[in-house]
C-alpha positions, 0 to 999 in steps of 0.5 A: 500499500503506498503512502500518501502526502498526508502521511509522508512518514507512514511506513508501508507495512504500518499502512497495510496493518492500518488498512487491515484493522479497518477491514476487520472492524468493518467485517465485525460491524456487518457480521453482528448486524446480519447475524439475526437475519436467518433466525427471523422465523425462530425468534418470531416464533419464540418471542411472539414477534410479527412479520412487520416488527421482526425486521427491525432487528436489522432495520434498527441498524439501517435507521441509525445508519440513515440518520447518524452519518449526517452528524458523525463528522462533527464527532469524528473531528472532535474525538478523532478517527482512531479514538472513535473506532477504538472506543466504539469497538470496545463498547460493541464487544461488551454489548454481548453481555446485554444480549445474554441478559435479555428475555423479551423482544423489547430488551433485545431491541434495546441492546440492538439500538445501543449497537446501532448508535455505534456502528455508523460511527465506525463505518463513517470513520472507516470510509473517511479513513480510506478516502484520505489514505487513497485520495491520490491513488486507486480510491475506487479499488480501495473502496471496492475492497471496503464493499467486499469486506462488507459483504464478507461480514454480512455473509458470515453473519447470515450463514454463520448465524443460521448454522450457529443458532441450530447448534448453540441457540439464537441468543448465544449466537448473537453473543458470539458475534459481538466478541471479534471486536476484541480481537480486532482491537490490536489491528485498530491500535495501529490505525494512524490519526487521520487529520480531519478538514477544518470544515468538519469541525463545524456543525453541517447544515442541511445546505451543505448536503444539498449542495453535495447531492446537487453535484452533477450525477451525485443525486442519481447515484444515491438514489440508484444505490438506495433502490438497490438496497431496498430490494436486496434488504427486502429479499434478505428479510423476507426470505426466512419467512417466504421459506416457512411459507414454502415448507422449509421453516424449521431449520435455521441452518438452511435458512442461512445457507440460502445466503451463500449466493451473496458470496458472488458479490465478493467477486463482483467487488474485487473484480470491479476493474477487469469488469470495467475494462470489459464494459469500457466505461463506468456507465456501461458497467453500471448498466450491466450490473443493474440489468443483471440485477433486474433479470435475476430478481424475476426469480423471486416470483417462483414458488420454488426454493431452488429457483429462488436460491439460484436467482439470489446469485444473479441479484447479488452479482448485479447488486454488488457490482452497482454498489461497488461502483457508487461510492467511488463515483460519488466521492470523485463527482462530489469532491471534484475540484476540492469543493466538498468535505469527504466526511460530509460526502460519505456521511450523505452517501451512507445516509441515503444508501441505508434509507432504502434499507430503513424503508425495507425493514417494515414495508415489505413485511407489512405488504407481505402480511396483508397482501401476500408474497406476490405483492411483496415481490411486485414492490421489490421488483419495482424498486430494481426497475427504477434503479435500472431506469435511473442508471440508463438516464444517468449514462445518457446524460452524464458524459463524465461517466464514459 
């Protein structure tokens, strides 16, 4: 990993260790966040939770990630990136004790809400640190690596959570997913302190975010990623419940294994540059990813578990290809000429991206409960089609993407 002008004395090995620490804590965050998902049917049955409410076990993270990043820049400028990540990681690891003591859905949600308050601090700090370290180098590849680790963490949470729940129980599994934060501390300790821009020391105003969103192409990219996450989160949340409806609701392990299709997203994220070369431009890469996503999502309408399983692979490839492209493009377009603070840009990006997840944490469940799976699927597919149409319009109107 090369050094940057901002850290002229940072040795290459130290930089590599710092980047590794960022990736480990990112994987820990997403593993902890998504661990309950394959257990939704079990937790819903044991604690007497409705389809509409159960999604908030993950949805509370989406809500926090939507609201908190808009103000996290102020906290990071006061506390510092390194200290914020260290303190948050210690608390997140210790939160496992709170889960162990819970005996109701309300108590469980309270602990999850505490975790959800800290995760945006960590993730915004991670993205800002990466953006700073790689601002003169291959930022797209660095952020694509972040997206890949995002997937590794969420995949380990979903698959590992389902398998572990059948072996040691759902509550014990949620506790286990808090413990790796302690193992990450030695790596995070070597994270260099990133100097925040002076603008980050001031409380951000709504006009600052509006100015970023109005930059050419940025608003459309934010909407594309938000729509894509809405559909993807809906599938992830409703899958265990749909499996139960199809007669496969007795195994959390099977529910967890259904998410193995998400692993193809790692290839989409890590191979982003070769894929861009094949597609010859950013615009065509976005079109290709959105098209694969839209066509694969049709499989969710089938009443067959194995057709759905096959479709998840295509959906994951398309969604993560689009998602791997968007953060780098948003950073490039929004900070063109140095006119925008990267902390605010990444905070706005996370907020808009996870807004789709917030909406998906309750709306599909509500539709599913009252109108059935066909209506729920139609809603998800409409979001994917919307993202595809916006990609087409953006590719046509934005020469900078070619």
